[in-house]
ROTOR-903791 format. One record per residue: residue number from 0; x, y, z of N, C-alpha, C in turn. Coordinates in steps of 0.1 Angstrom, whole numbers. Example, Ala and Ser with C-alpha at 12.3 -4.5 7.8 and 13.67 -1.06 7.14 Angstrom:
<nodes>
0, 132, -57, 78, 123, -45, 78, 132, -33, 78;
1, 128, -22, 71, 137, -11, 71, 129, 0, 79;
</nodes>
This chain:
<nodes>
0, 8, -12, 0, 0, 0, 0, 9, 12, 0;
1, 5, 22, -9, 13, 35, -9, 10, 43, 3;
2, 21, 47, 10, 19, 55, 22, 17, 70, 19;
3, 7, 76, 25, 3, 90, 23, 3, 96, 37;
4, 14, 103, 41, 15, 109, 54, 3, 118, 57;
5, 0, 119, 69, -11, 128, 74, -11, 142, 67;
6, -22, 146, 61, -23, 160, 57, -36, 165, 63;
7, -36, 178, 67, -48, 184, 73, -51, 197, 65;
8, -64, 201, 66, -68, 213, 61, -73, 222, 73;
9, -67, 221, 84, -71, 227, 96, -73, 242, 95;
10, -63, 248, 89, -63, 263, 89, -73, 269, 79;
11, -80, 260, 72, -90, 265, 62, -104, 261, 67;
12, -110, 271, 74, -123, 269, 80, -134, 266, 69;
13, -143, 258, 73, -154, 254, 64, -162, 267, 60;
14, -165, 269, 47, -172, 281, 43, -187, 278, 42;
15, -194, 289, 41, -209, 288, 41, -214, 281, 28;
16, -205, 281, 18, -210, 275, 5, -207, 261, 3;
17, -199, 255, 13, -196, 241, 12, -203, 233, 23;
18, -211, 222, 19, -218, 215, 30, -210, 207, 39;
19, -199, 202, 35, -190, 194, 44, -176, 195, 37;
20, -166, 194, 46, -152, 196, 41, -143, 186, 48;
21, -132, 182, 41, -122, 173, 46, -113, 180, 56;
22, -111, 173, 67, -103, 177, 78, -89, 171, 77;
23, -88, 158, 78, -75, 151, 76, -77, 139, 66;
24, -65, 135, 61, -65, 124, 51, -52, 117, 51;
25, -51, 104, 48, -38, 98, 47, -40, 83, 47;
26, -29, 76, 46, -28, 61, 48, -16, 58, 56;
27, -17, 46, 63, -6, 44, 73, -6, 29, 77;
28, 5, 25, 83, 5, 12, 90, 0, 15, 104;
29, -13, 11, 107, -20, 16, 118, -15, 10, 131;
30, -13, 19, 141, -8, 16, 155, -20, 16, 164;
31, -19, 11, 176, -30, 12, 186, -33, 26, 190;
32, -46, 30, 191, -50, 43, 194, -62, 42, 204;
33, -61, 50, 215, -72, 52, 224, -76, 67, 225;
34, -88, 70, 222, -93, 84, 223, -104, 85, 233;
35, -100, 90, 245, -109, 91, 256, -121, 100, 253;
36, -120, 110, 245, -131, 119, 242, -135, 118, 227;
37, -131, 108, 220, -134, 107, 206, -125, 116, 198;
38, -129, 117, 185, -122, 125, 175, -132, 137, 173;
39, -126, 148, 168, -135, 160, 167, -142, 161, 153;
40, -140, 151, 145, -146, 151, 132, -151, 136, 129;
41, -159, 135, 119, -164, 122, 115, -153, 115, 108;
42, -151, 102, 110, -140, 94, 105, -145, 83, 96;
43, -139, 82, 84, -141, 71, 75, -127, 63, 75;
44, -128, 51, 80, -115, 43, 82, -116, 31, 74;
45, -107, 29, 65, -107, 17, 56, -95, 8, 59;
46, -98, -5, 59, -88, -15, 61, -84, -21, 47;
47, -72, -20, 43, -67, -25, 30, -61, -39, 32;
48, -53, -41, 42, -48, -55, 45, -45, -56, 59;
49, -44, -68, 64, -43, -71, 78, -56, -69, 85;
50, -56, -71, 98, -69, -70, 106, -67, -62, 118;
51, -77, -56, 123, -77, -48, 135, -89, -51, 143;
52, -90, -45, 155, -102, -46, 163, -106, -32, 168;
53, -119, -30, 171, -124, -17, 175, -135, -19, 185;
54, -135, -10, 195, -146, -10, 204, -149, 4, 210;
55, -161, 6, 215, -164, 18, 222, -158, 17, 236;
56, -152, 27, 241, -146, 27, 254, -156, 23, 265;
57, -152, 14, 274, -161, 9, 284, -168, -4, 281;
58, -168, -8, 268, -174, -21, 264, -163, -32, 264;
59, -168, -44, 267, -159, -56, 267, -158, -61, 253;
60, -168, -60, 245, -168, -66, 232, -160, -58, 222;
61, -152, -65, 214, -144, -59, 203, -150, -63, 190;
62, -151, -54, 180, -155, -58, 166, -142, -59, 158;
63, -141, -70, 150, -130, -73, 142, -131, -66, 128;
64, -121, -59, 124, -121, -52, 111, -113, -60, 101;
65, -119, -67, 92, -113, -75, 82, -108, -67, 70;
66, -99, -72, 62, -95, -65, 50, -107, -61, 41;
67, -106, -50, 34, -116, -45, 25, -129, -41, 33;
68, -127, -36, 45, -138, -31, 52, -138, -16, 56;
69, -149, -11, 59, -151, 3, 63, -155, 4, 77;
70, -149, 13, 85, -154, 16, 98, -157, 31, 98;
71, -169, 34, 101, -173, 48, 103, -174, 51, 118;
72, -167, 62, 123, -168, 66, 137, -173, 80, 138;
73, -184, 82, 145, -189, 96, 146, -180, 105, 154;
74, -181, 118, 153, -174, 127, 161, -178, 126, 176;
75, -168, 128, 185, -171, 128, 199, -174, 114, 205;
76, -170, 104, 198, -174, 90, 202, -162, 83, 208;
77, -161, 82, 222, -149, 76, 228, -147, 62, 223;
78, -134, 59, 219, -132, 46, 213, -117, 42, 213;
79, -114, 30, 209, -100, 26, 207, -100, 15, 197;
80, -89, 14, 190, -87, 4, 180, -72, 0, 179;
81, -69, -12, 175, -55, -17, 174, -54, -28, 165;
82, -42, -31, 159, -41, -43, 151, -42, -56, 159;
83, -46, -66, 152, -46, -79, 159, -32, -83, 161;
84, -29, -91, 171, -16, -95, 175, -8, -101, 164;
85, 3, -96, 161, 12, -102, 150, 9, -98, 136;
86, -2, -89, 134, -6, -86, 120, -2, -71, 117;
87, 2, -69, 105, 5, -55, 100, -9, -50, 94;
88, -13, -39, 100, -27, -34, 97, -25, -22, 88;
89, -28, -23, 75, -26, -12, 66, -40, -5, 64;
90, -41, 7, 67, -54, 14, 67, -53, 28, 60;
91, -64, 33, 56, -65, 47, 51, -77, 54, 58;
92, -76, 67, 58, -87, 74, 65, -89, 88, 58;
93, -102, 92, 60, -106, 105, 56, -115, 110, 67;
94, -112, 122, 73, -121, 127, 83, -127, 140, 78;
95, -140, 143, 82, -146, 155, 76, -155, 161, 86;
96, -158, 174, 84, -167, 182, 93, -179, 186, 84;
97, -190, 188, 90, -203, 192, 83, -206, 207, 87;
98, -212, 214, 77, -217, 227, 79, -228, 227, 89;
99, -237, 217, 88, -248, 216, 97, -249, 201, 102;
100, -249, 199, 115, -249, 185, 120, -261, 177, 115;
101, -258, 165, 111, -268, 155, 107, -271, 155, 92;
102, -262, 162, 84, -264, 163, 69, -263, 149, 63;
103, -253, 141, 69, -250, 128, 63, -257, 116, 70;
104, -266, 119, 80, -272, 108, 88, -279, 98, 79;
105, -287, 103, 70, -295, 94, 61, -286, 85, 53;
106, -274, 88, 51, -265, 79, 44, -257, 69, 53;
107, -261, 70, 66, -254, 61, 75, -243, 67, 83;
108, -240, 80, 81, -229, 86, 88, -235, 96, 98;
109, -242, 90, 108, -248, 97, 118, -241, 96, 132;
110, -249, 95, 143, -243, 95, 156, -239, 81, 161;
111, -241, 71, 153, -237, 57, 157, -226, 52, 148;
112, -216, 44, 153, -206, 38, 145, -212, 28, 135;
113, -205, 26, 124, -210, 16, 114, -198, 9, 108;
114, -199, -4, 107, -189, -13, 101, -195, -20, 89;
115, -188, -20, 77, -194, -26, 65, -183, -32, 57;
116, -186, -41, 48, -177, -47, 38, -178, -39, 25;
117, -167, -35, 19, -166, -28, 7, -164, -38, -5;
118, -174, -39, -14, -174, -49, -24, -164, -46, -35;
119, -160, -34, -37, -150, -30, -47, -139, -21, -41;
120, -130, -26, -33, -120, -18, -26, -111, -11, -35;
121, -109, -16, -47, -99, -9, -56, -103, 5, -60;
122, -116, 9, -58, -120, 22, -60, -117, 32, -49;
123, -114, 26, -37, -112, 35, -25, -99, 42, -25;
124, -88, 35, -27, -75, 40, -25, -72, 52, -35;
125, -76, 51, -48, -74, 62, -57, -81, 75, -52;
126, -93, 73, -47, -101, 85, -42, -94, 91, -30;
127, -89, 83, -21, -81, 88, -9, -69, 95, -14;
128, -62, 90, -24, -50, 96, -29, -53, 110, -36;
129, -65, 110, -43, -69, 122, -49, -72, 133, -39;
130, -79, 129, -28, -82, 139, -17, -69, 143, -11;
131, -60, 134, -9, -47, 138, -3, -39, 148, -11;
132, -39, 146, -25, -32, 155, -33, -38, 169, -33;
133, -51, 169, -31, -58, 182, -31, -58, 189, -17;
134, -52, 182, -7, -52, 187, 7, -38, 193, 11;
135, -38, 198, 23, -25, 203, 28, -20, 216, 21;
136, -8, 216, 16, -2, 228, 10, -10, 233, -3;
137, -16, 223, -10, -23, 227, -22, -38, 225, -20;
138, -43, 229, -9, -57, 226, -5, -67, 233, -15;
139, -76, 225, -20, -86, 230, -29, -100, 225, -23;
140, -106, 234, -16, -118, 230, -8, -129, 224, -17;
141, -132, 230, -29, -142, 225, -37, -139, 211, -43;
142, -126, 209, -47, -123, 196, -53, -122, 185, -43;
143, -117, 188, -31, -117, 178, -20, -131, 174, -16;
144, -140, 184, -15, -154, 181, -11, -161, 172, -22;
145, -158, 176, -35, -163, 168, -46, -159, 154, -46;
146, -146, 152, -43, -141, 138, -43, -146, 131, -31;
147, -147, 138, -19, -153, 131, -7, -167, 127, -10;
148, -175, 136, -16, -189, 133, -20, -189, 120, -29;
149, -180, 119, -38, -179, 107, -47, -176, 95, -39;
150, -167, 96, -29, -163, 85, -21, -175, 80, -13;
151, -183, 90, -7, -194, 86, 1, -205, 80, -8;
152, -206, 85, -20, -216, 79, -29, -212, 65, -33;
153, -199, 63, -35, -195, 49, -38, -198, 40, -26;
154, -196, 45, -14, -199, 37, -2, -213, 34, -1;
155, -222, 44, -3, -236, 42, -3, -241, 32, -13;
156, -235, 31, -24, -239, 22, -35, -235, 8, -31;
157, -224, 6, -24, -218, -7, -21, -223, -13, -8;
158, -228, -5, 1, -233, -11, 14, -247, -6, 17;
159, -253, -12, 27, -266, -8, 32, -265, -6, 47;
160, -267, 6, 52, -266, 8, 67, -278, 1, 73;
161, -276, -1, 86, -287, -8, 94, -300, 0, 93;
162, -311, -7, 93, -324, -1, 92, -328, 6, 105;
163, -336, 16, 104, -340, 22, 117, -332, 35, 119;
164, -338, 45, 125, -331, 57, 128, -323, 55, 141;
165, -310, 58, 140, -301, 57, 152, -305, 67, 163;
166, -303, 63, 175, -306, 72, 186, -294, 81, 188;
167, -295, 94, 188, -284, 103, 190, -277, 101, 203;
168, -264, 100, 203, -256, 98, 215, -251, 111, 221;
169, -251, 122, 213, -246, 135, 217, -251, 145, 208;
170, -250, 158, 212, -253, 169, 203, -241, 177, 200;
171, -239, 179, 187, -228, 187, 182, -230, 202, 186;
172, -220, 208, 192, -221, 222, 196, -222, 231, 183;
173, -228, 242, 185, -229, 252, 174, -215, 256, 169;
174, -213, 258, 156, -200, 262, 151, -197, 277, 155;
175, -185, 280, 157, -181, 293, 160, -168, 295, 152;
176, -164, 308, 151, -151, 311, 144, -139, 307, 153;
177, -132, 297, 149, -121, 292, 158, -109, 300, 156;
178, -102, 303, 167, -89, 310, 167, -78, 300, 163;
179, -66, 305, 161, -55, 297, 158, -52, 287, 170;
180, -54, 292, 182, -52, 284, 194, -63, 273, 195;
181, -75, 277, 192, -86, 267, 191, -83, 255, 182;
182, -78, 259, 170, -75, 249, 159, -63, 241, 164;
183, -53, 247, 170, -42, 239, 175, -46, 229, 186;
184, -54, 234, 195, -59, 225, 206, -66, 213, 200;
185, -75, 216, 191, -83, 205, 184, -74, 195, 178;
186, -64, 200, 171, -54, 191, 164, -46, 182, 174;
187, -42, 188, 185, -34, 181, 195, -42, 170, 202;
188, -55, 173, 205, -63, 163, 211, -66, 152, 202;
189, -68, 155, 189, -71, 145, 179, -59, 136, 176;
190, -47, 140, 178, -35, 133, 174, -25, 131, 185;
191, -30, 128, 197, -21, 126, 208, -11, 115, 206;
192, -15, 105, 198, -7, 93, 196, 5, 96, 187;
193, 5, 107, 180, 15, 110, 170, 26, 118, 176;
194, 38, 116, 171, 50, 124, 175, 49, 138, 169;
195, 43, 147, 176, 40, 161, 171, 51, 171, 176;
196, 58, 177, 166, 67, 188, 170, 59, 201, 169;
197, 64, 211, 176, 58, 224, 175, 59, 229, 160;
198, 70, 226, 154, 71, 230, 139, 60, 224, 131;
199, 57, 211, 134, 46, 204, 126, 33, 210, 129;
200, 30, 213, 142, 18, 219, 146, 16, 233, 140;
201, 26, 241, 140, 25, 254, 134, 22, 253, 119;
202, 28, 243, 112, 26, 242, 98, 12, 238, 95;
203, 6, 229, 103, -8, 225, 101, -17, 237, 103;
204, -14, 246, 112, -23, 257, 115, -21, 268, 105;
205, -8, 269, 99, -6, 280, 90, 0, 292, 96;
206, 7, 290, 108, 13, 301, 115, 28, 297, 117;
207, 36, 307, 121, 50, 304, 124, 50, 299, 139;
208, 61, 292, 143, 62, 287, 156, 62, 299, 166;
209, 68, 310, 163, 69, 321, 172, 55, 327, 174;
210, 47, 329, 163, 34, 334, 164, 25, 325, 172;
211, 26, 312, 170, 17, 303, 177, 20, 302, 191;
212, 33, 302, 195, 37, 302, 209, 32, 315, 216;
213, 33, 326, 209, 29, 339, 215, 14, 339, 218;
214, 6, 333, 208, -8, 332, 210, -12, 323, 221;
215, -5, 312, 223, -8, 303, 234, -5, 309, 247;
216, 6, 317, 248, 9, 323, 260, -1, 334, 264;
217, -6, 341, 254, -16, 351, 256, -30, 345, 261;
218, -34, 334, 255, -47, 328, 258, -47, 318, 269;
219, -36, 311, 270, -36, 300, 280, -25, 301, 291;
220, -16, 310, 289, -5, 312, 299, 6, 302, 298;
221, 7, 294, 287, 17, 284, 286, 20, 282, 271;
222, 30, 275, 268, 34, 272, 254, 27, 260, 249;
223, 27, 259, 235, 20, 247, 230, 26, 234, 235;
224, 39, 233, 237, 46, 221, 242, 41, 218, 256;
225, 40, 228, 265, 35, 226, 279, 21, 221, 279;
226, 12, 227, 270, -1, 222, 269, -2, 208, 264;
227, 6, 204, 254, 6, 190, 249, 11, 181, 260;
228, 21, 185, 268, 26, 176, 279, 15, 173, 289;
229, 7, 184, 292, -3, 182, 302, -15, 173, 298;
230, -19, 175, 285, -30, 167, 281, -26, 152, 278;
231, -13, 150, 274, -8, 137, 273, -7, 130, 286;
232, -2, 137, 296, -1, 131, 310, -15, 128, 315;
233, -24, 137, 314, -38, 135, 319, -44, 123, 312;
234, -43, 121, 299, -48, 110, 292, -42, 97, 296;
235, -28, 97, 297, -21, 85, 301, -25, 80, 315;
236, -26, 90, 325, -30, 86, 338, -45, 81, 339;
237, -53, 87, 331, -67, 82, 330, -67, 68, 325;
238, -59, 65, 315, -59, 51, 310, -54, 41, 320;
239, -43, 45, 328, -38, 37, 338, -48, 34, 349;
240, -56, 45, 353, -65, 44, 363, -77, 34, 359;
241, -81, 35, 347, -93, 28, 342, -89, 14, 337;
242, -77, 11, 335, -72, -3, 330, -62, -8, 339;
243, -66, -16, 349, -57, -21, 359, -45, -29, 353;
244, -47, -36, 342, -36, -44, 336, -27, -37, 327;
245, -30, -24, 324, -22, -16, 315, -8, -12, 321;
246, 2, -14, 314, 15, -10, 318, 18, 5, 315;
247, 28, 10, 322, 32, 24, 320, 37, 26, 305;
248, 44, 16, 300, 49, 16, 286, 37, 17, 277;
249, 27, 9, 279, 15, 9, 270, 8, 23, 270;
250, 6, 28, 282, -1, 41, 284, 6, 52, 277;
251, 20, 52, 279, 28, 62, 273, 27, 61, 258;
252, 28, 49, 253, 27, 47, 238, 14, 52, 232;
253, 3, 50, 239, -10, 54, 235, -11, 69, 233;
254, -3, 77, 240, -4, 92, 239, 9, 97, 233;
255, 17, 89, 226, 28, 94, 218, 40, 97, 226;
256, 43, 91, 238, 54, 94, 246, 63, 82, 248;
257, 76, 84, 250, 85, 74, 254, 83, 71, 269;
258, 84, 58, 273, 81, 55, 287, 91, 63, 297;
259, 104, 63, 293, 113, 70, 302, 110, 85, 303;
260, 106, 91, 292, 102, 105, 292, 90, 107, 300;
261, 80, 98, 299, 68, 99, 306, 71, 98, 321;
262, 79, 89, 325, 83, 88, 340, 90, 100, 345;
263, 99, 105, 337, 106, 117, 341, 97, 130, 342;
264, 88, 131, 332, 78, 142, 332, 69, 141, 344;
265, 65, 128, 347, 56, 126, 359, 63, 130, 372;
266, 75, 127, 373, 83, 131, 385, 84, 146, 386;
267, 86, 152, 375, 87, 167, 375, 74, 174, 378;
268, 63, 168, 374, 50, 174, 376, 44, 171, 390;
269, 47, 158, 395, 40, 154, 407, 49, 151, 418;
270, 62, 150, 415, 72, 148, 426, 75, 133, 429;
271, 70, 124, 421, 72, 110, 423, 70, 102, 410;
272, 75, 90, 408, 73, 83, 396, 60, 76, 396;
273, 54, 74, 384, 40, 69, 383, 38, 55, 390;
274, 48, 47, 391, 46, 34, 398, 44, 35, 413;
275, 46, 47, 418, 44, 50, 433, 32, 58, 436;
276, 23, 59, 426, 11, 68, 428, 3, 64, 439;
277, 1, 51, 441, -8, 46, 451, -4, 50, 465;
278, 9, 51, 467, 14, 54, 481, 12, 69, 484;
279, 8, 77, 474, 7, 91, 476, -8, 96, 476;
280, -17, 86, 475, -31, 90, 475, -36, 92, 489;
</nodes>
């Protein structure tokens, strides 16, 4: 599978003329991911080879994702997924935001996850690559949306969503004009598992590192790196608290941190190493 590194259109807000727009796109050798608060956009997740498993956080049951399958995950849906043991899991993804919540519900992309088999997977990868080429530095909002619409149409033709109207699990907040800091915070929460440098973050937002750091200090009183460290630490400690069998190494990996750095940062923030937390409660 051709690797297409993550591209985002974060700095380009959805306009009133476009019903929905691409947020991120790419293909990768998928690693384990846990998202305590879900993702901030709707996700179309395609398995090209290998197998993975997916579940809503808090549930014991895992759903197996076979090759040539689609997984749709709604925004704000806490979840986790990972490759099956010993398998290389090659996947592609396109995430998107809507101008008005619920526009794609009748097509199966509503408030409930959906898993389906794609009968003609050879059509999917070229569409993802086309969206990828039109995103990032050469972002074309109309062309990406047109290709995304074609992709959704292809999915609609090949699968049939479950009958019956899904029960809404949450309500999307009203859209507002996001500042550069809002956009950066959104991106950091969505991609905690990735090794994100401040240079990478600034590039996705469309600002210089100096500008972005200044804005963070003005609005939050801390740098982007300090904010990232705090949300990673909070997420890792939540995982450790809610999963008794999870190791420090696993929790650190889930939030994109090396175990030794996680332990050192924990000592700096709390005064003791994470293995000794129980003694300090």
